[in-house]
N, C-alpha and C positions, 0 to 999 in steps of 0.2 A: 537441465539435471543437473545435481551440486558435484563438485569435484569430490567429495564423501563418497557421494553415491555411485559416482564413477568409479573411485577405487575397489570402495564394496562390488561391484558387478567384476572387476578385474579380479579381486581375489576369491571369489566364488566360484569366477570361470577357471582360475588358475587349479583350485580345490576339486571341479570336475575332473579336469585333465591329469592331475594327479591320481583319483580315483582309476582313470582308464588305464593309466600306465602300470597301477598297481595289480590292475586286474589282468592285463596282458603285458606282463615286463619281455618277453623274450622278443616278440615282435616288435616291440618300441626299440629295444638295444640293436636287434639287425636292422630296422630303417635308421637308424640314429646314425650307426656307424658308416651304414652306406652314405648317409646325407655329409658326415663330418669329412668323409674321406672325398668327396665331391668338392665341397668344400674350398680343400688344399690342394685337389687338380686344379681348381679355378686359378690358385695363388701360383701353383707352380706352372700350369701353363701361360700367365701374365709373364712370368720370369724368361720363360722360355722363348717368348715372342720378341722380350727385349733382348734374350742372346743371342735369336737368330738376325733381329736387327742389326746388334751393333758387331757383329762379328760371322756373320755370313754377308747380309746384303751391304751393308753401307763398305765393306772391302772390296765385291763385287763389282760395285759402282766405282768406288775408285780402280779398281785392277781392270776393269772392262771386262772380265769372265767370271765363271762359276767355277769351281772345285767340286769334281763329283763327289768326293771326301765329302765335303762340305754338305752338300745339298742331300746326301744319303743318313749324314746325321740329323737334318734337319726333318727330312720325312719319318724318320724311324722315331723321333722324340715325339714329334704330332700326333702319329699313330699311333705309339704308346700312350699317351696320354688320354687322347680320345679312346681307345677300347679300354682304359680303367674306368672313364668318366660313364661310359656307358654301363659297365657293370654295376658302377654304384649307383646310377641311378635305377636301375633295376633292381637293385636289393633294396632302395628308399622305396620306391612305389609298392613293389610287391610286398613289402613289410610294413609299409601303411594302408596300404590296401587292405591286407588281411586283418590288419588290426582294426580298422573302421568296421568293416562289415562283420567280422567275430563279435566286436562289441555290441553292435544293432541287432544280429540275432539273440545274445544271451539276454538283451534286456529287452527284446520283443517278448519271447520267451517267460521271463520273469513276470512282466506285466499281465500276461494271457493267463499263468499260473495265478496269480495274484487274484485276478478279475473269479478266476473259477472259486478261488477260496473261500471269496467274500460272499455275506449272505446278501440274498434277494433285494434286504430291506436297503443294503448301502447304494447297489443298482439303480433302485427307484429312485434314489435322488442325485443321480447323473445320467446327463443324455447319452442316448447310444453313440451318436455321431461325435461328443468329447471323448467317451470312452475310446474309440477307434482312433481319434487323432492322437491321444495317450501312445496309443500302441504302435503309430506308425510315426506321424509326424514329428512327435515330440521327442520320440526315441532318436529319430535320425538329426535332430535339430541338437540334441545332446552332445552328437559325437562329432557335429560337421566338421571341429577343428583339429580332428585328429587323422585327415587328411594331408593337411599341410604342416602339422607339428615335426614330424621327425625333419623336414626341411628347414623349418626354422631353427630346430636345434642345431644342425648343420653350420646353418649360415651364422648364426652366432660364434658359435666354434672358428667359424670362417673370419667373421671380423676380427675377433681377436689375434687369429695367426695374421690378417692381413695386416693389425696396427703394431705386431711384433716383425714383420718384414719390410713397413715401411720405415719404421724406427733404424730398422738396420740398414736401411736404403740410403736413406737422408730423414734427420729431425724434423727439416721446415717442411718438404712433403708430407711428415707423418701430422703436424698440425692441421693440414687439411683435412685429412681422416678424422683427428680428433672433433674438429669442428663438425663435420660431416655426420658421424654417426650419431652420437647424441640427438641433431636435431631431426633424423630419422625416426627413432624412438620416441623424441616428442611428440613429432608428428602421429605417430600412431598412434599414442596415449589421446591425445586429442580427439582422433577421428573415434576411439572405442567411445569416449565420453559422449559424443554427439548421437553414435549409434545406437548406444544402449537403450535408449527406449524407444526408439524406431522398429529396433528388431524386438523389444518384448511384446510392443504392442502389434505389430503383425505376425506373430506366433501366437497370441491369442486370439487373433482375428481368423487364423489358420482352422484353429479349432471350432471357433463358433460358427464360421462356413459350414465347417465339416458335419456339425450338429443340426442345422436351420436343415442341409441339403439330404442328411439322414433322415429328418422329421418329415420332408417334404416327400420324398421317396417310400418311405414305410405309408404315408396317406394319401398315396395316388388313389386309391379308390375312391375315397371322401372326397376328395380335392377335386376329380372328376366329376362325381355324380351329384356336388355339391354346385358344379359349374365355376369354382374358385380357381380355375389354371390363372387367371391373369393377376388375379390380386396375392396367389402365391406367389409368380413369378416376381413380381413386385417387391415382396417383402424380401427374398431370396437376393433380387438386384440390390438393396441397399446395405445389407453386409457384403457382398462380392464388390462393390463400390467402394467400400470404407475398405476392404483388405487390399483393392488395387490403389488406392490412395497412399495406405502404409508402405505398399511395396514400393511405388514409385518415390515415396520419401527417401527411403533405402538406397535407393538405384541412385537417385539425385545426389545423395552425400557421397557414394563412391565413386559418381562421374566428379565429384571436386577432388578426393581424393587421391584417385589413380593417377591423373597426370601431376600432381603434384609429387608423389613417391617417383614416378618416372623421370621427373625433372631434377631432381636434388642431386643423385649421383653422376649428371650430365654437367649441373654445375661446377660439381665438384670436378668432376676430368677437365671443364676449361681452365678452374682455379690452378690444377696441376699443371696444365700447360703451360699456364702464363707466368706462374713461380717457378715450374720446373726448365724454363727457357732460361730466367735470369740464371740459374742455379747452375746449367750447362754452359754457359759464357764466362761465370766466374771460377767455371773446373772443379765444382765442389760436387758434380756428378756425372757420369757418362751418359751417351746415347742409350746404350742397354737400360742402366736403370730410370732414365725418365720415360723409356718405352713401356717398358714394364710397370709402370706406377699407374702411367695414363691408360692403359690396355685394363687394368686392372677397376680402375673406377670405371672403364666403359660396360665392364661386366658384372658390376653389384647389381645393378639397379634390380635386374631379377630376382635374386636369391632372396636379396633384403625386403622384397615385395613379402617373401613368405611370411615374415614376421608379422607382415599389416593384414595377411589373409589369419591368421590365428586370432590376433587382436580381434580383428573385425566380427569373426565369428562367436567369439565369447557371449556376447549378450543373447545371441539367438542358442547358444548352448546352454546358460544359463536359464532363459524361461524353459526350455522343452526340460532342464535336468529336474527342475524344480517340479514342474506336473507329472512327471513322471515319479518321482518319490513320493507326490501326494496320492501316489495309487499303492507303493510299493510300501508306504507307512500309513495305510488306513485302518484303522483299526474295525472291530467287531467281526472277528472272527469266532466261529462257532469252536470252542474247543471240545475234543472228542476224548473218549477216556478208552482201554483197550479189552472191556469187557465183549461177550457173544453173547447171542439170543441162547438162552438153553431149549433143550428139545427139538424136535422135529412136528412137522405138520402146522395145520394153523395155528397163528399166534393170537392172544389175548392181549388188547391194548387198553388201556384204562386212562381217563381223565380225572385227576384229583384237584380241584379247589384250580381251578386254570383262570389264570386272570391277564389280560394282554392292552396293549396299546402302541399304536403306532407313532413314533416319534414322541412328539409333544401334544397329540391330539387327544381327543377324549375315549375312553376304553371301550375295546370293540366287544372284549368279554369280560365277564365278571362272575367268580368262583362257580365256573363249568365244571360239572363232574358228571361221567357216564362210562359206561363199561362196552366194549366189542367183546362178546365171548369168543374162543376158538371157533371159527367155522362155523360163525352166524354174519349176516347181512345187518347191518344199521345203518339206518337212512336217518340222515340229518333233514329237517324239515323247517321252514323259516322263510318269513319275506326277507327282499331285498336290504341287503345292510345288516343283518343279526347275525354275523361272524361265522358264516357256514364254511367260507373259502379258506378264513382265519382259520378254523379248526382242523382243515384237511391242512395246513401248511405244517402246523405244529404238529400234528401225527406222522410224518415222516421229516420233522425237525429241517424245516426250512429257516425257522424262526424257535425262537426260547423262549418260554412263557415267562412275565415278569413276576410273576409268583405262580404256587403250585407246581403239578408234576407232571409227565405224560410217560409211560412206562408201557415198554414191549416183554410181555411175558414175566412182570415183573421188575424188569431192569431199567431204571429212569435212562432216556434217553442219551443225555449228555454222557452216561457212563460207559455206551457201547461205541465201539471203534467205528470211524467210518464206512469201512469194509463191511463190518456187520451189519450197521443199518440198509447200507444199499442194498444186500444181498436179502435181508427179513421184509422190507418193506417197499413199496414201490407205488408211485403218484402218475397216474392219469388226470393232466389237467382241462381246463373249462376250454381252452383254448388250444387246441393241439398243434404241435412243430413238427412239421418233416424236414429231415435234411434233404439236400440236392445230391441225392445217392439212390442206389437201386435201392428195389423193395427189400431184399434181402439187408443189403447193410443197414437198412432203417431200422430193422426188425433186431437184427443181431449185436449190432453196434460193434463187433469184433468183440464180443465177450466170450472168453472161454467155456467149450462145453454148447456152445448154441449151435449146433448144427443145421442141417436144413430142416431133418425130421423135427427137431423141436421148434424151428420156424412153423412148419405146415402145421404142427400140432396147436401153436398160439395161433395161427390164423383160424383154424377152423373153433377155437374158442372163441374168439372176436368177431365170428360169423362175418371173415374178410376172404377166405380161401375161395370162394367162388371167383370174386370180381379178381382176383391176385392171378388165380388161373386163365383168365380170360384176356390179360396183360399180353401185348404183343410178343414179351420177352419174359413173362411170368414172374419169377424171383429177381430176374435181372433188368427187368424192367426200370429205367432211369425215370423218377418221378418227378424232376425237376426241382427248380428253387420253392424251398414251403410245399414243396406237394403240390405244384399250379396244376399239374395233367389229373388231380384227381379231384372227385367232389368231396364239399365238407364232411360226410357222413362218412367217406373211405378214408379221409385223413383222420378219424375219429376212429375208426377201428381196425386202423394201422398202428397208432399211438397206442390202443389198449393192447394190440400182439403185443410190441415191442415190451410192454410192460410184463405181461404174462410171460414172455421167453424167459425172463430170470428166474421163473416159477418163485414168487414173493410168497409168504407166511402171512402177508397183510398187504392188501390192495384198497387203496383210497381214489376214489372215483369222483373227480368235483366236475358234477354235471357233465360226462365225460360221452354222453351219447344224447345230446340233445339235438345234434343235427342227423342222428339216425332214424329212419323209420321206427313206427312202435314198435311195429310186430319185429323188426328186427333186433331191435333193443328188447324187448321181451324174451327174445332167442338166447342174445348175448346172458344178460342177468340172469336167466333160467340155466343156462348152462354154468355160471359160475357158482349160483346158489346150490345146486346140485354138489356141489365138492368136487366138480372135474378140475378145477382150478387147484383145489388145495389152500385156498386161502380164505383169510376173514376177511370181511368188506364192509368198508366204511364208504356209503355214497351221499352223496349230495343231491338229492333229488327234487323234482318239480312236479312230473308226470306221476299223476294217480296209479298207473299200471305199475311204474317203476317204485314206488312207495308201498305199495300192495304187497310186492314180493320181498320186501324187509323182514326179517325176523322180527326188530325192533325200531321204532321209530324214536328218534331225541328230537322234539316241540323245542325251537327255540326262537326268542324274542327280547330283542334288542339286547341281544350278547347274554342273554342269562336262558338255561336250561328250566323250560317251564313244566312241562310234562315227559315223561317218555314210557315206551308201552306198544302194544299193535296198533296199528293204523284202524282196525275197529274199535279197539279201546276210546282213542284219541278223538277219533269221530263222535263217539257217543258224549265222552265226559269234557271236551274241551272245546267249546264253541269257536274261540278265533281259532284251532287248528283246522276245524271242519267250513271255516268260512276261507282260509288261505286254501285249502286244497281244493273246494269247488270252484274259488276266482279263478286257481292255475286250469282246471278242467274247462272251466267259460272259455278263457282264453285260448286254449288250446284249439276247440274245436271251431274256432270263430273261420 
């Protein structure tokens, strides 16, 4: 890595630290003051040791006895300094710890909020494991240098204080410090230069391992049923091995750096003793001064390493921070207005010349126009890839159309506030998602006004009240992660009840009853169609029974609306529609 690149990493790292300090200035000041006091106490302790040696111990050897008053003074000085050091260490560590953990919590919340505000299209372009790594490992790495930062600040203060004390004691011995301290800083910079690429690579590999691991766990059923356990383990092992090698490379460099940092102050101490003995013999310094300077050099090693810890963590901090910022600065937000849906009761949904494409791919929808009248049920029917699920996503504004408009009761969706849209429309997706919570928690989602009476009413509409009543603890039954204790049909009915509990004015069902028995499905859709739910319904349908319950059918082909009408009308007038529905029915009866 070039020196310019190293300086760039150092500069970026210092900017991250600056951002952290601006975010938590009070805690930084508290911890830095504690660390600075600790540094001054180290200097004071060195001179106390020198004073004790020159004025108590040496005279005691000469006289053959120790005066009680002198001994009491020594004990008082050492105990006093030790007590102050304990207090300063407490302040430094408490402030630094609070600062680090508060920053991590703040940015984990910020990343999570950003995830929730970004549209599904953005999430689809990023692996789930990588997103988990952003919110966890990358945030943690961003503020890794915070813990030793106040100690390093105090160490710098201590070094300047030590240099002043050395020059006041003896300028010749001070020259040893002048030579030693720049060497320590140069060593730290050289370490940072070589460590940067290693830390950045290791941080990237952490995210990659997390992504592959999440994919493997999420696809465990596929892996096991296809007998690919060994292959998946080998695939995962390749990335784990690369991460291991990256971390070993980091550890190897640290293994070289740490002994050098430990040995330099020892070399300084040896030089002080050699030069100091000569200065002592010439009468330039006293025994107390020589002992003070020598002792000061012996205790410098550990505090000075704090600077190395900060510098050593900067490359990893920069890598984590830039990955976190990539999330926080991500574009693609859906902008909301402040309008509400007028009126009450079932709402009208209207698509007007809507076209849409995913990223740079081909058009998924072209010039789609249709209406879901208030209180009516409209079925979307079309072959796979005709754009049905995309229409469902557009209907509740998971995405916006490239052209055209989608309106609810005459108000275009981008003009509605987020709360107004969420209260007026609800989607029941094709793949149900159940939280690791109770039945009650999954349906109510802690929404205001969704009490047990409303929960049971929603369960009855979704034909889920009987199986819920039969569960061991009823509404208090824990359903497990992703609803593992429930069948596919039960999970679908539970997610349908969740949507109905919010009393939406528009209900969008994206093939949301595919895992339900046809008779149960007919009962569910019948209850909804009879107006008990008080909602207009847009349903992506495949079964003939589902389609027949609709007041109107929108027939899609390759992203275009081919025809609209009742099921009977389309069966008679559209051969393609009749063939498709017949094919669905044959496939279902096999």
